[in-house]
Every structure is written in structure tokens, then in C-alpha cells.
C-alpha positions in Angstrom: -4.2 -5.4 -2.4 -1.5 -6.8 -0.4 -2.6 -4.6 2.7 -5.6 -6.5 2.7 -4.8 -9.4 2.1 -2.4 -9.2 4.3 -4.5 -8.4 6.7 -6.9 -11.0 6.5 -4.2 -13.4 5.9 -5.1 -15.7 9.4 -7.4 -18.1 9.5 -9.9 -15.7 11.9 -11.9 -13.5 10.0 -11.2 -10.1 10.7 -14.4 -8.2 11.2 -16.7 -11.7 12.3 -19.2 -13.9 10.2 -21.7 -12.6 11.1 -23.2 -9.9 9.2 -23.6 -5.9 9.7 -26.4 -5.8 12.0 -28.2 -2.0 10.2 -27.6 -3.8 6.6 -29.3 -7.3 7.8 -31.4 -5.2 9.3 -32.6 -3.1 5.7 -32.1 -6.0 3.9 -34.6 -8.1 5.9 -37.4 -6.1 5.0 -36.2 -5.6 1.6 -38.1 -8.0 -1.3 -35.0 -10.0 -1.9 -33.8 -9.8 -6.0 -30.2 -9.0 -6.8 -27.8 -7.1 -5.2 -24.6 -5.7 -5.2 -22.1 -5.8 -2.0 -18.8 -3.6 -3.5 -15.8 -3.7 -0.5 -16.9 -7.2 0.9 -14.1 -8.1 2.3 -14.2 -11.8 3.9 -18.1 -11.8 2.5 -19.7 -11.7 5.4 -22.5 -9.9 4.2 -23.1 -11.4 1.2 -23.0 -14.8 2.2 -25.7 -13.3 5.0 -27.9 -11.7 1.2 -27.8 -15.0 -0.6 -29.4 -17.6 2.7 -32.0 -14.7 3.0 -32.9 -15.5 -0.9 -30.8 -12.3 -2.5 -28.4 -12.4 -5.6 -25.6 -11.9 -4.1 -23.1 -10.0 -6.3 -19.3 -8.9 -4.5 -16.1 -7.7 -5.2 -12.9 -6.8 -3.5 -9.2 -5.9 -4.3 -8.0 -9.0 -2.0 -7.8 -12.4 -3.0 -7.4 -13.8 -0.1 -10.6 -12.1 1.1 -12.7 -13.9 -1.8 -11.4 -16.9 -0.7 -12.6 -16.6 3.1 -15.6 -15.5 1.3 -16.1 -18.9 -0.5 -15.2 -20.7 2.3 -17.9 -18.7 4.1 -20.5 -19.2 1.2 -19.7 -23.0 1.3 -19.8 -23.6 4.9 -23.6 -21.8 4.2 -24.6 -23.7 1.9 -25.0 -20.7 -0.3 -23.3 -19.3 -3.7 -22.5 -16.0 -3.7 -21.0 -14.2 -7.3 -17.6 -12.8 -5.7 -15.3 -11.0 -8.3 -11.5 -9.7 -7.3 -11.5 -5.6 -8.7 -10.7 -2.5 -7.9 -12.9 0.0 -6.8 -11.5 2.3 -9.7 -12.4 -0.6 -12.2 -16.4 -1.2 -11.5 -18.0 -0.3 -14.4 -21.2 -0.2 -14.2 -24.5 -2.0 -15.9 -27.5 0.3 -16.2 -30.5 -0.6 -14.0 -29.1 -3.8 -13.0 -29.8 -4.2 -9.4 -32.1 -3.9 -6.2 -30.1 -3.4 -4.2 -26.5 -1.8 -3.3 -25.1 -1.8 0.3 -21.5 -0.2 1.2 -20.4 -1.5 4.8 -17.6 0.4 6.2 -16.1 0.8 2.4 -14.0 4.4 2.7 -12.0 5.6 0.0 -10.4 8.6 -1.4 -12.6 11.4 -2.8 -10.9 11.2 -5.7 -12.4 7.7 -6.3 -15.3 7.9 -4.4 -17.4 10.3 -5.9 -17.1 8.4 -9.6 -17.6 5.2 -7.7 -21.0 6.9 -6.4 -22.1 8.1 -9.4 -22.0 4.4 -11.2 -23.4 2.4 -8.5 -27.0 5.3 -8.4 -26.8 4.4 -12.1 -26.0 0.4 -11.4 -29.5 0.6 -9.3 -33.1 -0.5 -11.2 -34.9 1.6 -10.8 -37.1 1.3 -7.2 -33.8 0.2 -5.3 -32.3 1.3 -2.5 -28.5 2.1 -1.5 -27.6 1.1 2.5 -24.8 2.5 3.5 -23.3 2.2 7.0 -19.6 3.6 7.3 -17.2 6.0 10.1 -17.8 9.5 10.1 -14.9 11.8 11.1 -15.4 11.8 15.2 -14.3 8.0 14.4 -10.4 9.3 14.6 -10.8 10.1 18.5 -12.5 6.3 18.9 -10.4 2.6 19.0 -13.1 0.3 17.4 -11.8 0.6 13.9 -11.8 1.9 11.0 -9.3 4.2 8.7 -7.3 6.5 9.8 -7.1 9.4 7.1 -9.9 11.8 7.6 -11.1 11.6 3.9 -12.0 8.3 4.1 -14.5 9.4 7.2 -18.2 10.0 6.4 -20.8 13.0 6.9 -24.2 13.1 6.4 -23.9 16.3 4.9 -20.9 15.4 2.1 -23.5 11.7 1.9 -26.7 13.9 1.4 -24.7 15.4 -1.5 -22.6 12.5 -2.8 -26.5 10.8 -3.1 -28.8 13.2 -3.9 -29.9 11.2 -7.1 -31.8 9.4 -4.2 -35.4 10.5 -2.9 -36.7 9.4 0.4 -32.7 9.7 1.0 -32.4 9.0 5.7 -29.1 9.7 7.0 -28.8 9.5 10.5 -25.9 9.3 12.4 -25.1 8.0 15.5 -22.9 5.8 18.3 -23.5 2.3 18.2 -20.8 -1.2 20.2 -19.3 -2.7 17.3 -18.8 -6.0 17.9 -18.0 -7.4 15.1 -14.8 -10.1 14.8 -11.0 -8.3 15.9 -11.8 -5.7 13.3 -14.4 -3.6 15.1 -14.9 -3.8 19.1 -16.2 -1.3 20.9 -18.2 2.3 20.4 -17.9 3.9 17.6 -18.9 6.6 15.8 -21.1 6.2 12.6 -23.4 7.5 9.5 -25.4 5.2 8.3 -28.0 6.0 5.2 -30.9 4.4 2.8 -32.1 5.6 -0.6 -33.9 4.7 -3.0 -33.7 5.3 -6.6 
């Protein structure tokens, strides 16, 4: 995906080196195990997970993102498993991961629904899905995110997409983002935690 190679092709980390705050708070409450981070870009969340004792598996379409992620892991003296792969090429390993985190993973409708089904299949019994993404109201904001409405989330849509999960907690919130130059300012997000 050349657009992301172009965006990441700078010394600066577009979304910063620190983990997403909702992701950090969420996994800090969990017992470390095996975690999958699709579309993890420059690796900030995978690296934090590894520092916290998780066996971190990440993938992204960007080769530049992978290189920066592995450099960041080396700086932090941790190991992450990082593959270059498209979302639509993801093949689930049933019951494999104790947690799956989707942090600003915005997909078209045709890709999203089958992908989410595969993710739930990959989640181990008792495993947790963590998601934070922009909702429709973000179109009016300047703090980041895609400008195509179909890539944005709603609580209702996510409740349907992850209806196989129990203890589903979904909230729509207004937050202040300070995540590198890519996510700055007030933002309209939706957050999800669900358990298999």
C-alpha cells in the first residue's frame, strides 16, 4: 500500500511512539498472553504490548511501517513479530490469541465484515477484542481519520459486527488526541471491549 509507505517515510513517527491511551489502559488490566495487532503501522502499540510482557504479533500493508516498528522495538529492547500483509489476506488460526487490538483500523465495508468474523475466530475462549476508531462525527473534525464515511464506525454497527462476543461494552466519546502529528486535537471516537 504505497500511500502508507509514503506517509510513514519520514524520521518522525506519524502517530507518535507512545501507545494509544485506551489500548494501554485496556491491556494493563489483562494478564499478558498472545496479542494480535492488525494494521499496527509504525508499531507503537505492539512495542508497548511487548514491553508489558505480551507476545506481540502485528501486521500492516506498509513495508516502511514494519521497518520503523522493528527499529522502535530494538530501541525499547523488546521483540515483536511483524508481518507485511493486506487485511484481506488474513487467514485466521482458530482460538490463537488472548487479545486482539484494532486501533484506528478503518476499512471499507466489503473488507471489514469478513475480516472481523475471522478475528473472532482467531480469538481464544475468554479472549478480548479492544477497538478504538473514529465515528461518523469525526468528518467535521481536523484531528485525523479517513474522509470516506463508510470507513468510519458507529456503536450500532460495531454491536452488530461483534455480536458473537459477550460482555460487549461500546461507548461513543469525545476525546483529546495527542498522538504524533497524525492525531492532534479533539476527536469523536468509539471504543469497544468484548470478550469471547
